[in-house]
N, C-alpha and C positions, 0 to 999 in steps of 0.2 A: 438320954442321948448318948450314943457310943460312936467311936471313930472307926472307920474302915482300917483294917490292919495293913492294907497295901498303900493307900494314899493318905491316910490319916484325916480324911474329911469327915465331919460329923454326920452320923446317920440317924434318922428318926426311927426309934424302935417302937413297935406296936403290935397288937394282936387284934385280928378281925373278929367281928361278931360271929361269923361262921365257926372260927376256931374255938371261941368260947362255948358256943352252943354244943359243939361236937367234942368238947373236952380235949382239944388238941394241945400238945405241949408247946410252950413258947420257945421259938427258935430265934435267938438273937442274930442280927445281921453281922456277919464276920467280914465279908468283902462286899463292897458296893457294886451295883450293877455295872457301872463303868469299868471298874477294874476286872470284874468277872468276865466281861465281854472281850477283854484283851487277850484272854487265853483261848487258843484255837484247838478245839477238840478234834481228835483223830477219829475219822469214821472208818469202821472196819471194812466196809466195801470199797474203800479207797486207800487201803493200806496193805502192806505185805503181812501175811499171817505169821511169818517167822520173826519179824522184828518191829512191826508197826511203822515202817518207813512209809511216808505219805507218797502216793503214786496214783495212777489213773485206774488201777484195778486191784483185785485182791489176790493176785498170784505172787509166788515167791520171787523176791527181788534177786538181783545178780549176786549180792553178797551172801544171801541165805542159801542160794543154790550152791555156792562154793562151800559153805558150812556143811551142807548135806553130803558132800563128798567125804567128809571126815566124821560126821556124826549121823546116827539114825534120825529119821524125820521127827520122832517124838521129842528130840532135844530142842528142835527149832520151833517152839510154840511160845509166842510172847505177845503181850498187849501193853501198849502205852496209852495214857489218857489224853495227853496234850502234846502239841508240837512245841519244840524247844525254841520259842521265839523270844523277842525282847522282854515281854512281860514275864515269861518264865525265868529268863536269865536274871532279871531284877529280883524276883522272888527268891531264887536259889542263892544269889549273892548275899541278900540280907539274912536269909535263914541259915545257910550253911557256913558262909564265910564270916559274916558279922555276928552270927550266933543269936539272932532274934528267934528264940524257940517258940514264941507265940504264933509265928507264921506256920507252924505245923497244923494249925486249925483251918488254914485256907482251903485245904482239899478234904476236909472232914466229910462233907456231904457226898462228894464223888466216890471216895473210898468206901463209905458205908453202902452206897448203891451197888458198887461192883461186888462187894463181899457177899451179897445175897446169892450170887451165882457160884460162890466157892465155899459155902457154909460147911461142906463135907471135906474140905481140904485143911491140912495143917499149914498155917501161914508162917513162913520163915523169912525174917528180914535178913538181908546180907549184913554180916558183921564188918565193922571197920577195923583197921589195924590199931594196935595199942597206942602207937605214935599219934594217929589221928584223933583217937578218943581223948588223949591227954590234952591235945591242942584245942579241940572243940568243946569237950565237956559232955557231949552226948552223941548217940548214934542217930543220925538224921532219919533213917528208915524206921527205927523202933519208935521214935517220937511221933512220926506221922501216924503209925498204927495206933499208938496209945491215944492220940488226939481223936481218932475216929472210933475209939473203944472196940478195936478189932483184936481178939485174942491171938497171941502168937507164941511160937516156941523157938528158942535159940539153939538150933541144932548144929551150927557151924562155928568154928574158930577161924580167925584170920591171922596168919603168922607173917604176913608181909612186912618187911622192914625197909623197903626202898623208897624211892621218890613217890610223891603223890601222883595218882593217875592223871590229874589235871595238868601236870607238868610234862607229860609224855605226848609224843606225836602218835598218829594212828598206828604206824608200823610197830612202834615200841609197845603200844597197848596190846596189839595182836600177838606179839611174841612173849608176853608176860607168862611167867611160870605159875603153876598151881599154888595159890596162897592159902587154900582152905583144908580143914580136916573136920571130922565129925566130933562133936562134944560128947556124944553118948550113942548108945545103940538106937537104931530107928525101927526096931522090931515092932510090928503092929501098925506102923505108919505107911499107908498105901499111896496117898496122894498129897502132894506138897505144892503150895503156891509160893514161889520165891518173890520177895518184894525188895525193890530198891528205888532210889529217887530218880535217877537218870539212866537211860540206855544210850551208850555211845557206840562202841563197836560190838558189844555182846560178849566179848571175851570173858569178862568177870562172871557173868551169869552162867556161861557154858562151863566154866571151871566148877562153879557151885553145883550145877546139875550133874556133872560127871561124878563128883564125890558122893552125892546122895543116891544116884543110880547104883554106884558100886556098893553102897552100904545096904541096898535092898529096897529102896523106894520104887514103886511100880510106875507112877505117873507124876510128872513134874511140869508145871507151867510157870510162867513168870509174868510179873506186872511191875511197871514203873510209872511214875507220874508223867515223865516226859521222854520224848524221843527226838 
């Protein structure tokens, strides 16, 4: 008997006869069905292809149309898994703010599934500032990838020393200066998948894309848990 990582209710663990006969690996229940159903998946045909904003169609939203005036279209390619609803807020607060690193396992299956479409990409988690790392003790994006056993490379440094992004309003986020630099040469790396936990305005991801394109990467897409 194990407990759900979200609600802490006991969950009966078991393996079916079919699994045993077919030699399927045992997959323990990490999140109960009730908690899992509280996350709202974002459907691609009802989301902006540039930022995954939930909408009625799959056309570029007004914000992404504005971004495209400053950036080529290939900059504006992003996918988020879930809507940033109350369940996601609770998960993020307990994981990122309270520091419950076990919660990195909650999205293990989803990330493993998505990674199948990006197996020829180099996955690059967005780095956090030194100040944030000292306060939290871990990079939340790296830990999510490690929980899902997804290989990644740390190609970026974060030199930001100001206030936390969560303490800024939308306009302040949009006006933020470039915080990143490359840690090393990206020679030989053609395709990159940038990964972060939450998409808010897209400004941070676009900064990261700009640096990597300037360094010579040919194609860059991005992925976050929530939007």
